[in-house]
C-alpha positions in Angstrom: 54.7 154.2 -16.4 53.7 157.1 -13.7 56.7 159.5 -14.0 59.2 160.7 -16.8 62.1 163.1 -16.4 65.1 163.9 -18.0 68.7 162.8 -17.2 71.7 165.3 -18.3 75.5 164.3 -17.9 76.3 168.0 -18.2 79.1 167.5 -20.8 80.8 170.5 -21.7 83.7 171.1 -24.4 85.2 174.2 -26.0 84.8 172.6 -29.5 82.9 174.8 -32.0 80.7 171.9 -32.7 79.3 172.0 -28.7 76.5 173.9 -28.0 77.8 174.0 -24.2 81.5 175.2 -24.4 82.2 176.1 -20.5 81.3 175.0 -17.3 79.1 178.2 -17.1 77.5 177.1 -20.1 76.6 173.7 -18.6 75.4 174.9 -15.4 72.9 178.1 -16.8 71.7 175.5 -19.7 70.7 173.1 -17.0 68.8 175.5 -15.3 66.7 176.5 -18.4 66.2 173.1 -19.5 64.7 172.4 -16.2 62.5 175.2 -16.4 61.5 174.4 -19.9 60.9 170.6 -18.9 58.3 171.7 -16.1 56.7 174.1 -18.6 56.3 170.7 -20.9 54.8 168.9 -17.6 57.8 166.7 -17.3 58.2 165.2 -14.2 61.8 165.4 -13.0 65.2 167.1 -13.7 67.9 164.9 -13.0 71.8 165.1 -13.2 74.9 162.9 -13.1 77.5 164.0 -11.0 81.5 163.3 -12.1 84.5 164.5 -10.9 87.8 165.7 -12.7 85.8 166.0 -15.8 84.3 168.4 -18.1 80.5 167.6 -16.9 78.8 168.6 -13.9 80.5 168.1 -10.6 78.8 169.9 -7.9 75.1 169.4 -7.6 73.7 171.3 -4.7 74.0 174.9 -6.0 72.7 173.6 -9.4 69.6 171.7 -7.7 69.2 174.8 -5.4 69.0 177.3 -8.4 66.8 175.0 -10.1 64.3 174.6 -7.1 64.2 178.4 -6.6 63.0 178.9 -10.5 60.7 175.8 -10.5 57.6 175.3 -8.5 56.7 171.6 -9.4 59.2 169.3 -11.1 60.9 167.0 -9.3 65.0 167.9 -9.0 67.4 165.1 -8.7 70.8 163.4 -9.4 71.7 160.0 -10.9 74.2 159.7 -9.4 76.3 161.2 -6.6 79.4 159.1 -5.9 79.9 158.5 -2.1 83.3 157.8 -2.1 83.9 161.5 -2.7 81.5 162.6 0.0 81.6 163.9 3.4 78.0 162.9 4.7 77.5 165.7 7.6 78.3 168.1 4.8 76.2 166.4 2.2 73.1 166.3 4.8 73.6 170.0 5.2 73.9 171.0 1.4 70.9 168.7 0.4 68.7 169.5 3.4 69.1 173.4 2.1 68.6 172.4 -1.5 65.5 170.3 -0.7 63.8 173.2 1.6 64.8 175.9 -1.0 63.0 173.6 -3.5 59.8 172.8 -1.3 60.7 169.1 -0.8 61.2 168.3 -4.3 64.6 167.0 -4.2 65.0 163.0 -5.3 68.9 162.4 -4.1 70.6 159.5 -6.1 73.7 158.1 -4.8 76.0 155.2 -5.4 79.1 153.8 -5.1 80.3 155.3 -8.5 81.5 154.3 -11.7 85.3 154.3 -12.9 86.5 158.1 -13.1 88.7 160.4 -14.7 91.5 159.8 -12.7 93.1 156.9 -10.5 91.8 157.0 -6.8 90.2 160.6 -7.0 88.8 160.1 -4.0 92.0 160.4 -2.2 92.6 163.6 -3.6 89.3 164.6 -1.8 90.8 163.7 1.4 88.7 160.0 1.7 90.9 157.0 2.2 89.2 153.6 3.0 89.6 152.2 6.7 91.7 149.4 7.2 90.2 146.5 6.0 87.8 148.3 3.7 87.8 148.9 0.0 86.6 151.8 -2.0 83.5 150.3 -2.8 82.9 149.4 1.1 84.1 153.3 2.1 81.1 154.3 -0.3 78.7 152.4 1.4 79.8 153.5 4.9 79.4 157.0 3.8 76.3 156.3 2.7 75.2 154.5 6.0 76.3 157.8 7.9 74.2 160.0 5.9 71.1 157.8 6.2 71.4 157.9 10.0 72.0 161.6 9.7 68.9 162.4 7.6 66.6 160.7 10.7 67.0 164.1 12.2 68.6 162.8 15.8 70.4 164.5 17.3 73.8 163.1 18.2 76.6 166.0 18.8 77.3 167.3 22.4 76.7 171.1 22.7 79.1 173.6 23.6 77.9 174.7 27.3 79.2 178.2 26.7 77.8 178.6 22.7 78.0 181.9 20.7 74.3 181.3 20.0 71.4 179.9 22.3 71.0 175.9 21.5 67.7 174.0 21.4 67.8 171.4 24.3 69.5 168.1 24.0 71.9 167.0 21.5 72.4 168.9 18.4 72.2 167.5 14.8 73.9 169.3 11.3 71.2 171.9 10.0 69.1 172.8 8.1 67.2 169.7 8.5 64.8 169.0 5.7 61.9 166.3 7.2 60.9 163.6 4.6 64.3 164.1 2.8 65.3 160.6 4.1 62.6 158.7 2.2 63.5 160.4 -1.2 67.3 159.1 -1.3 67.9 156.4 -4.1 70.5 153.9 -4.6 72.0 153.1 -8.0 72.6 150.0 -8.2 75.0 148.2 -10.5 74.2 144.8 -9.6 71.4 142.5 -8.2 73.3 142.1 -4.5 73.7 146.1 -4.2 70.0 146.5 -5.1 69.2 144.2 -2.3 71.3 145.7 0.0 69.7 149.4 -0.9 66.2 147.5 -0.4 67.3 146.5 2.9 68.5 150.1 3.9 65.1 151.8 2.6 66.5 153.4 -0.2 64.6 153.9 -3.5 66.4 152.2 -6.5 67.9 153.9 -9.7 68.9 151.3 -12.4 70.8 153.0 -15.1 71.6 152.0 -18.9 74.4 149.4 -17.9 74.7 146.8 -15.0 77.1 144.1 -14.2 76.4 141.2 -16.7 75.3 138.7 -14.2 73.4 136.2 -16.8 74.3 136.9 -20.5 70.4 137.7 -20.7 69.4 140.7 -22.4 70.0 143.9 -20.6 66.1 144.7 -20.3 65.6 141.1 -18.8 68.8 141.6 -16.3 67.4 144.9 -15.2 63.9 143.3 -14.6 65.1 140.6 -12.5 67.1 143.3 -10.5 64.0 145.6 -9.9 62.3 142.3 -8.7 65.1 141.2 -6.4 64.8 144.5 -4.8 61.3 144.8 -4.4 61.3 141.1 -2.7 63.9 142.3 -0.6 62.1 145.4 0.3 59.0 143.5 1.1 61.1 140.9 3.6 62.6 144.4 5.3 59.2 145.1 6.2 59.7 148.7 5.3 55.8 150.3 5.2 56.0 152.7 2.3 56.2 151.9 -1.1 59.6 152.2 -2.9 60.4 153.9 -6.1 62.1 152.7 -8.9 63.8 154.3 -11.9 65.3 153.3 -15.2 67.2 155.2 -17.5 67.1 155.1 -21.2 68.6 157.0 -24.2 65.0 157.6 -26.6 64.8 159.7 -29.7 61.6 160.3 -31.5 62.5 160.8 -34.9 60.1 163.7 -35.8 62.2 165.6 -38.4 65.1 165.8 -41.0 67.4 167.1 -38.0 66.3 163.8 -35.7 67.1 161.6 -38.3 70.7 163.3 -38.9 71.5 162.9 -35.4 69.8 159.7 -34.2 68.6 157.8 -37.4 71.3 155.7 -38.4 70.7 152.8 -36.0 74.3 152.3 -35.0 73.2 151.6 -30.8 70.0 149.7 -31.5 71.5 146.6 -30.0 72.9 145.6 -26.4 76.8 146.2 -25.9 78.9 144.5 -23.5 82.3 145.5 -22.3 84.2 145.8 -19.2 84.3 148.8 -16.5 87.7 147.7 -14.9 89.6 144.4 -15.0 87.0 142.7 -12.9 83.7 144.1 -13.9 81.9 142.6 -17.0 79.0 145.3 -17.7 76.1 145.2 -20.3 74.9 148.6 -22.0 71.4 148.7 -23.0 70.6 149.7 -26.5 69.4 152.9 -27.5 65.9 153.5 -29.2 65.3 155.9 -32.4 62.5 155.6 -34.4 59.2 157.1 -35.5 56.9 157.6 -32.4 54.6 154.5 -33.3 57.5 152.3 -33.5 59.0 153.7 -30.4 56.0 152.5 -28.8 56.2 148.9 -29.8 59.7 148.9 -29.0 59.6 150.1 -25.7 56.8 148.1 -24.9 58.7 145.1 -24.8 61.3 146.6 -22.7 60.4 144.3 -19.5 62.4 147.1 -17.1 60.5 150.1 -18.5 57.4 147.8 -17.5 58.5 147.1 -13.9 59.4 150.6 -13.0 57.8 153.8 -11.9 59.6 156.3 -13.6 61.8 156.8 -16.8 64.9 158.8 -16.9 65.4 160.2 -20.6 69.2 160.6 -21.5 69.6 164.0 -23.3 72.2 165.2 -25.3 72.8 168.3 -23.7 75.9 169.4 -25.9 73.0 170.1 -28.8 71.8 173.0 -27.0 68.4 173.8 -24.8 66.5 174.4 -27.6 67.0 170.8 -29.3 66.7 168.8 -25.8 63.2 170.9 -25.3 62.2 169.4 -28.6 63.6 165.8 -27.4 61.8 165.6 -24.3 58.7 167.4 -25.9 58.4 164.8 -28.9 58.5 161.9 -26.1 56.2 163.2 -23.6 53.4 164.4 -26.8 53.9 161.4 -29.2 54.9 158.5 -27.1 54.4 158.7 -23.3 50.5 158.5 -23.5 50.7 155.2 -25.1 52.9 154.1 -22.6 50.8 154.7 -19.9 51.9 157.6 -18.4 50.6 159.0 -15.4 47.5 156.5 -15.7 
């Protein structure tokens, strides 16, 4: 395991029980947590994107703010739903955030999961073309984004521009060289993982995936990663791809930890339906004393296959507690897992 970061959904609710009661709280606490995680030595600060929900939804202002306040930690998403995105506008926003951070952006994108409203992408002005479904539209948006991030000009310049143009066709600016190789696809199935490999994207695999074989979650996920790497090699890409998996992992260090996570209610995989057609398997959570956690995690085949582990954090419990959650893993579990070996 080369890198360990955190993944926050940025939930907020006005409930008195929540430590994150507003959108402002979610955003500002996300910045504070990323700064603290960098001080602990964590490798990444990643954020989930959902629309029409009391969660983080507009990632680029947040990522730019974190990039300006940190110097080493990777900043990224896991994932942005491409059904909602204008790929050219996204290329500009991502380029700006990447330049502000000094080239630390790791941009996770995907077709997205079921959202809070029916066909929410329609309200954003996006409709599948004739013969397309919403998944096709998301992949089309993705392919346009990848093409734009190559940095080649394609737009004919105005012969009488307001400001002088460089020679040749123009591209969206700002352009950040190298960002194209730091795009990740969040794959829910083996087939989309193979598709991502062919296009030269890194792979993000979450705490759920399509239940394609009936096997335990970590075994199915490990097979997905192997299929991705085989497709990558067949495509002839010259660089080594990166692969991340997400897990809910809590080291029980004190009575507060045991009160929150020591019940063992989520210590087995769950199966359910994301929609009428998609049967999904949800990976178990891990909560135990550090030595037991190490034993359990070493049996996880997908963690062994990946190079990056993203720890999902309970952001509504506040920055201080989440710093404790991350620190407990980095100090008492990660070294025995071969972190940074």
